[in-house]
BASEGU-758659 format. One record per atom (N, C-alpha, C, O): residue in one letter; x, y, z. Coordinates in steps of 0.1 Angstrom, whole numbers, padded with zeros to 4 digits, always signed. Layout:
BEGIN
AXYZ
...
This chain:
BEGIN
M+0138-0505-0446
M+0133-0499-0466
M+0127-0512-0470
M+0131-0523-0466
D+0118-0509-0478
D+0107-0524-0487
D+0115-0524-0495
D+0122-0514-0497
E+0112-0538-0503
E+0117-0538-0513
E+0115-0528-0525
E+0124-0525-0532
T+0101-0524-0526
T+0100-0512-0536
T+0107-0503-0534
T+0113-0498-0544
T+0109-0496-0521
T+0123-0485-0524
T+0134-0490-0523
T+0143-0482-0523
G+0136-0501-0522
G+0152-0506-0525
G+0152-0506-0540
G+0162-0502-0546
L+0146-0509-0543
L+0147-0510-0559
L+0147-0497-0569
L+0153-0494-0580
R+0136-0491-0560
R+0136-0477-0566
R+0154-0471-0563
R+0161-0468-0572
E+0157-0471-0551
E+0171-0469-0549
E+0180-0471-0561
E+0188-0463-0567
R+0177-0486-0562
R+0193-0487-0565
R+0189-0486-0584
R+0198-0490-0591
K+0179-0484-0591
K+0175-0478-0603
K+0180-0459-0606
K+0183-0453-0616
K+0179-0456-0592
K+0183-0440-0593
K+0198-0439-0594
K+0204-0430-0601
A+0205-0451-0584
A+0219-0447-0584
A+0227-0454-0594
A+0238-0450-0597
A+0218-0467-0602
A+0222-0467-0619
A+0223-0459-0626
A+0233-0456-0632
T+0209-0453-0627
T+0213-0436-0635
T+0220-0425-0637
T+0223-0417-0646
R+0223-0428-0624
R+0236-0415-0615
R+0246-0423-0620
R+0249-0416-0629
L+0252-0432-0621
L+0265-0443-0625
L+0267-0443-0638
L+0278-0445-0643
A+0253-0437-0649
A+0256-0442-0661
A+0257-0422-0676
A+0259-0418-0687
L+0251-0421-0662
L+0253-0402-0665
L+0270-0400-0663
L+0279-0394-0668
H+0270-0409-0653
H+0285-0404-0646
H+0295-0406-0657
H+0303-0397-0662
E+0294-0422-0659
E+0301-0425-0668
E+0302-0422-0682
E+0313-0423-0689
A+0290-0419-0686
A+0290-0410-0698
A+0295-0397-0698
A+0306-0400-0705
A+0295-0388-0696
A+0300-0378-0690
A+0317-0376-0695
A+0322-0368-0703
L+0323-0388-0682
L+0337-0386-0683
L+0340-0394-0699
L+0347-0387-0706
R+0337-0404-0702
R+0339-0413-0717
R+0339-0400-0728
R+0348-0398-0736
L+0326-0391-0725
L+0328-0384-0737
L+0334-0371-0738
L+0338-0365-0748
A+0335-0369-0725
A+0350-0354-0719
A+0361-0360-0724
A+0365-0354-0734
A+0366-0369-0720
A+0378-0381-0726
A+0382-0379-0741
A+0393-0375-0745
D+0373-0382-0749
D+0373-0387-0766
D+0370-0370-0771
D+0379-0365-0776
Q+0355-0360-0769
Q+0360-0350-0774
Q+0367-0334-0767
Q+0369-0324-0773
G+0370-0337-0756
G+0370-0326-0748
G+0363-0320-0742
G+0352-0318-0747
L+0363-0315-0731
L+0354-0312-0721
L+0342-0299-0727
L+0330-0299-0726
D+0348-0291-0731
D+0341-0279-0739
D+0335-0286-0746
D+0324-0285-0743
A+0337-0295-0755
A+0327-0298-0767
A+0314-0308-0762
A+0307-0315-0770
V+0314-0308-0751
V+0309-0318-0744
V+0293-0310-0740
V+0294-0298-0735
T+0278-0314-0742
T+0266-0311-0739
T+0263-0318-0727
T+0269-0327-0721
V+0250-0309-0722
V+0246-0322-0711
V+0238-0326-0722
V+0243-0337-0723
E+0229-0326-0732
E+0223-0330-0740
E+0225-0345-0745
E+0218-0355-0745
A+0245-0341-0750
A+0248-0353-0752
A+0253-0362-0742
A+0254-0372-0749
I+0255-0364-0735
I+0254-0369-0722
I+0240-0379-0719
I+0239-0391-0718
A+0232-0369-0718
A+0219-0377-0718
A+0216-0385-0727
A+0211-0396-0724
D+0218-0384-0737
D+0215-0390-0750
D+0228-0403-0750
D+0225-0414-0755
A+0239-0400-0746
A+0246-0413-0742
A+0243-0422-0729
A+0251-0432-0726
A+0234-0419-0723
A+0230-0424-0709
A+0217-0430-0713
A+0211-0438-0705
N+0210-0428-0728
N+0196-0428-0730
N+0187-0427-0715
N+0180-0436-0709
V+0190-0411-0714
V+0176-0407-0709
V+0177-0394-0715
V+0187-0390-0721
S+0164-0387-0710
S+0162-0370-0713
S+0169-0361-0708
S+0178-0365-0701
R+0167-0352-0709
R+0180-0339-0706
R+0166-0332-0691
R+0169-0324-0682
R+0158-0336-0690
R+0150-0332-0676
R+0154-0347-0667
R+0154-0346-0655
T+0156-0358-0670
T+0160-0365-0661
T+0177-0362-0657
T+0181-0365-0645
F+0186-0356-0668
F+0199-0351-0663
F+0202-0345-0651
F+0209-0345-0641
S+0190-0336-0657
S+0186-0322-0645
S+0180-0327-0628
S+0181-0322-0617
N+0176-0336-0632
N+0169-0346-0617
N+0183-0352-0611
N+0181-0357-0599
Y+0193-0353-0615
Y+0202-0360-0610
Y+0216-0349-0608
Y+0223-0352-0599
F+0218-0340-0616
F+0230-0332-0619
F+0222-0318-0626
F+0212-0316-0633
S+0234-0310-0617
S+0227-0296-0621
S+0238-0291-0632
S+0236-0279-0634
N+0250-0296-0639
N+0257-0293-0649
N+0266-0307-0652
N+0266-0316-0644
K+0273-0307-0662
K+0283-0315-0669
K+0292-0314-0660
K+0292-0327-0659
E+0298-0311-0653
E+0309-0307-0644
E+0306-0319-0632
E+0313-0329-0628
E+0293-0313-0627
E+0288-0320-0614
E+0288-0336-0619
E+0297-0343-0614
A+0282-0339-0626
A+0281-0349-0631
A+0298-0364-0641
A+0299-0375-0646
L+0305-0354-0638
L+0320-0359-0643
L+0324-0363-0630
L+0326-0375-0628
F+0324-0358-0624
F+0333-0356-0607
F+0320-0369-0595
F+0323-0374-0584
H+0312-0371-0600
H+0300-0380-0591
H+0307-0390-0586
H+0304-0394-0575
G+0320-0397-0596
G+0327-0406-0591
G+0334-0401-0578
G+0331-0408-0568
D+0344-0392-0576
D+0353-0388-0569
D+0344-0384-0557
D+0348-0387-0545
T+0332-0377-0560
T+0320-0373-0548
T+0318-0388-0540
T+0319-0389-0528
T+0315-0401-0550
T+0309-0412-0541
T+0322-0417-0540
T+0320-0429-0539
R+0332-0415-0539
R+0343-0425-0533
R+0350-0417-0520
R+0357-0424-0512
L+0348-0402-0518
L+0351-0393-0511
L+0339-0397-0498
L+0343-0396-0486
R+0326-0402-0501
R+0321-0405-0492
R+0324-0421-0487
R+0317-0426-0477
R+0329-0425-0491
R+0336-0439-0486
R+0344-0437-0481
R+0345-0447-0473
L+0355-0428-0477
L+0362-0427-0475
L+0361-0422-0460
L+0367-0426-0450
L+0350-0409-0461
L+0343-0409-0450
L+0342-0418-0438
L+0344-0419-0426
Q+0337-0423-0447
Q+0325-0432-0437
Q+0336-0449-0432
Q+0332-0458-0424
L+0350-0450-0437
L+0361-0453-0431
L+0367-0450-0421
L+0369-0456-0410
I+0368-0437-0426
I+0375-0430-0413
I+0367-0432-0397
I+0373-0434-0386
R+0352-0431-0400
R+0344-0427-0389
R+0341-0441-0382
R+0334-0442-0372
E+0346-0449-0388
E+0344-0465-0385
E+0357-0469-0375
E+0357-0480-0369
R+0368-0458-0376
R+0380-0463-0367
R+0378-0461-0357
R+0369-0453-0352
P+0390-0469-0349
P+0384-0467-0333
P+0388-0452-0325
P+0398-0445-0328
A+0378-0449-0317
A+0376-0441-0313
A+0384-0435-0303
A+0382-0424-0299
N+0397-0443-0299
N+0406-0438-0294
N+0420-0438-0303
N+0430-0432-0299
E+0420-0442-0312
E+0428-0437-0322
E+0435-0424-0328
E+0428-0418-0336
P+0449-0420-0325
P+0452-0404-0328
P+0447-0405-0341
P+0442-0414-0348
P+0448-0393-0343
P+0445-0383-0356
P+0446-0391-0369
P+0438-0397-0376
W+0457-0388-0370
W+0459-0389-0380
W+0465-0403-0386
W+0468-0405-0398
T+0467-0414-0374
T+0470-0427-0376
T+0457-0430-0384
T+0459-0434-0396
A+0441-0428-0377
A+0430-0431-0380
A+0422-0428-0395
A+0413-0434-0401
L+0434-0413-0398
L+0434-0404-0416
L+0441-0418-0421
L+0435-0426-0429
S+0453-0421-0417
S+0462-0428-0429
S+0456-0442-0428
S+0457-0447-0439
R+0451-0448-0422
R+0452-0464-0421
R+0433-0463-0428
R+0427-0474-0431
A+0428-0453-0429
A+0415-0449-0436
A+0417-0449-0454
A+0410-0455-0462
A+0429-0439-0454
A+0431-0436-0465
A+0440-0453-0471
A+0442-0456-0483
E+0441-0456-0468
E+0450-0471-0473
E+0443-0479-0474
E+0444-0488-0482
R+0433-0479-0466
R+0421-0491-0470
R+0412-0487-0482
R+0408-0493-0491
F+0412-0475-0479
F+0403-0467-0493
F+0409-0471-0507
F+0404-0475-0517
T+0420-0467-0505
T+0426-0468-0518
T+0425-0483-0523
T+0420-0487-0533
E+0430-0493-0512
E+0428-0511-0523
E+0412-0508-0523
E+0407-0510-0534
E+0405-0503-0514
E+0389-0506-0524
E+0388-0499-0536
E+0383-0504-0546
A+0391-0489-0536
A+0389-0479-0549
A+0394-0481-0557
A+0385-0485-0564
F+0407-0482-0565
F+0419-0488-0564
F+0427-0498-0573
F+0434-0497-0582
G+0422-0511-0563
G+0425-0522-0561
G+0428-0528-0570
G+0439-0532-0573
D+0413-0530-0579
D+0410-0539-0590
D+0418-0543-0599
D+0420-0555-0601
G+0424-0532-0605
G+0431-0535-0614
G+0423-0527-0631
G+0428-0525-0642
D+0411-0525-0626
D+0405-0520-0638
D+0408-0505-0634
D+0403-0500-0624
H+0419-0497-0645
H+0420-0484-0643
H+0414-0481-0656
H+0423-0475-0661
S+0404-0481-0665
S+0399-0473-0676
S+0396-0460-0674
S+0397-0451-0683
W+0392-0458-0660
W+0392-0443-0661
W+0398-0438-0660
W+0396-0427-0663
L+0412-0441-0653
L+0420-0435-0652
L+0433-0426-0669
L+0440-0416-0671
T+0428-0439-0678
T+0433-0432-0690
T+0422-0420-0694
T+0426-0409-0700
Q+0410-0422-0691
Q+0403-0408-0695
Q+0407-0400-0687
Q+0413-0391-0693
R+0406-0398-0676
R+0412-0389-0664
R+0424-0379-0668
R+0427-0367-0667
R+0428-0386-0671
R+0445-0383-0682
R+0443-0377-0690
R+0450-0367-0690
Q+0434-0378-0699
Q+0429-0371-0709
Q+0427-0363-0709
Q+0429-0355-0718
L+0418-0360-0696
L+0415-0346-0692
L+0424-0335-0687
L+0423-0324-0690
R+0433-0339-0678
R+0446-0330-0669
R+0447-0319-0679
R+0448-0318-0692
G+0447-0308-0667
G+0456-0293-0674
G+0439-0285-0677
G+0437-0272-0677
H+0429-0294-0678
H+0414-0283-0680
H+0412-0274-0671
H+0404-0278-0662
P+0415-0262-0669
P+0409-0251-0661
P+0398-0251-0653
P+0398-0249-0640
G+0386-0254-0663
G+0373-0256-0652
G+0376-0269-0644
G+0371-0269-0633
L+0380-0278-0647
L+0381-0292-0637
L+0388-0288-0626
L+0382-0293-0617
A+0398-0282-0623
A+0404-0279-0610
A+0397-0278-0602
A+0396-0287-0594
A+0389-0267-0603
A+0381-0259-0597
A+0368-0268-0590
A+0361-0265-0580
H+0367-0279-0596
H+0356-0287-0595
H+0359-0299-0587
H+0351-0302-0578
Q+0372-0306-0588
Q+0378-0316-0581
Q+0380-0312-0569
Q+0379-0320-0560
V+0385-0294-0567
V+0386-0287-0552
V+0379-0288-0543
V+0381-0289-0531
A+0363-0288-0553
A+0352-0284-0546
A+0345-0299-0541
A+0339-0300-0530
A+0347-0309-0550
A+0346-0325-0546
A+0350-0327-0537
A+0341-0331-0530
Y+0368-0325-0526
Y+0369-0321-0518
Y+0366-0316-0506
Y+0365-0322-0495
T+0364-0300-0510
T+0359-0292-0499
T+0347-0296-0495
T+0345-0294-0483
A+0336-0302-0501
A+0321-0307-0495
A+0322-0313-0485
A+0313-0313-0476
I+0334-0322-0486
I+0332-0331-0470
I+0344-0327-0460
I+0348-0334-0451
E+0348-0315-0462
E+0360-0314-0455
E+0355-0307-0438
E+0362-0309-0428
R+0344-0301-0440
R+0335-0291-0427
R+0333-0307-0423
R+0339-0311-0413
E+0323-0316-0432
E+0321-0328-0422
E+0331-0335-0414
E+0331-0339-0402
L+0341-0338-0425
L+0351-0343-0417
L+0361-0339-0400
L+0366-0345-0390
A+0360-0323-0407
A+0364-0318-0394
A+0357-0321-0380
A+0363-0322-0369
G+0341-0320-0381
G+0333-0323-0369
G+0338-0336-0367
G+0343-0337-0356
D+0338-0350-0374
D+0343-0355-0372
D+0354-0361-0362
D+0353-0370-0353
L+0369-0353-0366
L+0381-0353-0360
L+0380-0346-0350
L+0390-0347-0343
A+0372-0338-0345
A+0373-0327-0332
A+0371-0336-0325
A+0381-0335-0317
H+0360-0350-0321
H+0360-0359-0312
H+0374-0364-0305
H+0374-0366-0293
R+0386-0366-0314
R+0396-0370-0315
R+0408-0361-0310
R+0420-0365-0310
L+0405-0352-0308
L+0414-0340-0306
L+0411-0335-0290
L+0400-0338-0287
T+0418-0329-0283
T+0420-0330-0273
T+0428-0310-0269
T+0431-0305-0280
G+0429-0306-0262
G+0434-0295-0254
G+0427-0283-0264
G+0416-0285-0268
A+0433-0270-0267
A+0430-0260-0269
A+0429-0256-0287
A+0435-0261-0296
D+0420-0247-0287
D+0417-0248-0302
D+0412-0255-0314
D+0416-0255-0326
V+0399-0265-0305
V+0399-0282-0311
V+0392-0276-0326
V+0396-0281-0337
A+0382-0266-0326
A+0374-0266-0338
A+0387-0260-0351
A+0387-0263-0363
L+0393-0256-0346
L+0406-0249-0358
L+0413-0256-0359
L+0418-0258-0370
R+0419-0263-0348
R+0428-0277-0353
R+0420-0286-0360
R+0428-0290-0369
S+0410-0291-0362
S+0400-0301-0365
S+0399-0297-0383
S+0402-0304-0393
R+0395-0282-0383
R+0397-0281-0401
R+0410-0282-0405
R+0414-0288-0414
L+0418-0276-0398
L+0434-0274-0407
L+0432-0291-0410
L+0427-0295-0420
L+0436-0299-0398
L+0437-0311-0401
L+0429-0318-0413
L+0435-0326-0420
A+0418-0316-0414
A+0408-0321-0425
A+0412-0317-0433
A+0413-0325-0442
A+0418-0300-0436
A+0416-0293-0451
A+0432-0303-0454
A+0435-0307-0465
T+0439-0305-0443
T+0455-0308-0446
T+0453-0322-0453
T+0459-0323-0464
F+0449-0330-0451
F+0444-0348-0445
F+0439-0348-0462
F+0444-0356-0469
L+0431-0340-0467
L+0421-0339-0480
L+0434-0334-0489
L+0440-0342-0496
A+0438-0318-0489
A+0444-0315-0498
A+0457-0327-0504
A+0460-0330-0515
I+0462-0332-0495
I+0475-0347-0500
I+0465-0354-0503
I+0470-0356-0513
L+0455-0359-0503
L+0453-0369-0511
L+0449-0366-0523
L+0453-0374-0532
R+0441-0354-0527
R+0441-0345-0541
R+0454-0347-0549
R+0453-0355-0558
V+0465-0343-0548
V+0475-0341-0546
V+0482-0352-0550
V+0492-0351-0556
A+0478-0361-0546
A+0488-0374-0544
A+0480-0382-0555
A+0488-0387-0562
V+0468-0385-0560
V+0464-0388-0566
V+0465-0383-0578
V+0466-0391-0588
Q+0466-0368-0580
Q+0464-0361-0594
Q+0480-0364-0594
Q+0483-0365-0606
H+0494-0366-0586
H+0504-0367-0591
H+0504-0383-0598
H+0513-0386-0607
W+0498-0387-0595
W+0499-0405-0599
W+0488-0409-0610
W+0488-0420-0617
I+0478-0398-0612
I+0472-0397-0625
I+0485-0393-0634
I+0490-0399-0644
D+0490-0382-0629
D+0501-0372-0642
D+0515-0384-0642
D+0524-0384-0651
H+0514-0390-0634
H+0531-0402-0636
H+0523-0417-0638
H+0520-0423-0628
P+0521-0423-0651
P+0519-0433-0656
P+0529-0449-0649
P+0541-0451-0654
G+0524-0457-0641
G+0537-0465-0639
G+0536-0464-0622
G+0540-0474-0615
G+0534-0456-0617
G+0534-0456-0599
G+0520-0467-0594
G+0510-0471-0600
Q+0526-0470-0581
Q+0515-0474-0576
Q+0507-0464-0564
Q+0512-0459-0554
L+0496-0463-0567
L+0486-0454-0558
L+0493-0454-0544
L+0499-0445-0539
L+0491-0468-0539
L+0488-0472-0527
L+0502-0468-0525
L+0501-0464-0513
Q+0516-0468-0529
Q+0525-0465-0523
Q+0529-0447-0523
Q+0535-0440-0515
T+0521-0443-0535
T+0523-0425-0538
T+0514-0421-0523
T+0520-0412-0515
I+0502-0426-0520
I+0497-0420-0504
I+0502-0422-0495
I+0499-0415-0486
R+0511-0431-0493
R+0515-0435-0479
R+0526-0425-0478
R+0529-0418-0468
T+0534-0426-0495
T+0548-0415-0490
T+0541-0403-0492
T+0552-0397-0490
A+0531-0393-0494
A+0526-0380-0494
A+0521-0381-0478
A+0525-0372-0471
L+0512-0391-0471
L+0509-0387-0461
L+0521-0388-0451
L+0519-0379-0443
A+0529-0393-0449
A+0542-0398-0441
A+0545-0382-0444
A+0543-0374-0435
E+0550-0378-0453
E+0562-0366-0458
E+0552-0352-0446
E+0557-0342-0441
V+0540-0356-0446
V+0533-0339-0441
V+0528-0346-0428
V+0522-0338-0421
A+0529-0356-0423
A+0525-0358-0409
A+0527-0350-0397
A+0538-0347-0394
P+0515-0346-0389
P+0522-0334-0383
P+0521-0345-0368
P+0512-0353-0367
P+0529-0344-0362
P+0537-0353-0350
P+0527-0347-0340
P+0519-0354-0333
A+0529-0334-0340
A+0520-0331-0327
A+0505-0333-0322
A+0500-0332-0311
T+0499-0338-0336
T+0486-0341-0338
T+0481-0349-0336
T+0470-0351-0331
A+0491-0360-0344
A+0489-0374-0342
A+0490-0376-0324
A+0483-0384-0317
R+0499-0369-0320
R+0501-0377-0305
R+0492-0373-0298
R+0490-0382-0290
T+0482-0362-0297
T+0473-0355-0287
T+0462-0365-0286
T+0457-0365-0275
A+0455-0375-0295
A+0444-0378-0289
A+0448-0398-0286
A+0440-0407-0283
G+0462-0399-0288
G+0465-0412-0280
G+0475-0413-0272
G+0481-0424-0270
D+0477-0402-0265
D+0483-0398-0249
D+0474-0404-0237
D+0478-0401-0225
């Protein structure tokens, strides 16, 4: 990637982030139903057309942060040793991801997300953000499994893992004062599938 291309990509990333932050801020202040795409674009100092170049609707802009964090989680899982048992790889990647994404002490976004909890339209988009990488994760996990029905088992494992993370994060958002890392660890340990965890480690 040359310098010009790199600069262009950084500008795109900055615009996408500005739109996301504007959407989150406005939705927290005014309520999601009152927020328009035009208002988000104005708050980010871009045109309505520019918004459309990055997001298809306000909900997608709102959940851009979730999507970005999930892509990072997927990368961390892929970086785990190939011979590591599936659930061990998932759990350790999740712990590192949690420390990276939420360990800086700046939880201003958390206050905004708490103000939005319970909105019926957001739950579906949150699930969609996790579902978007489920099949990709299942493909990665298939390489760590042996035995029969690998395709099915890998999809079940991916779906279970992502559902646990989604519920754990939502629980943390709904219960101020707790530590997310401990919540993640507790949730993963509670639902850990022992048979699956042994498969690739034997």
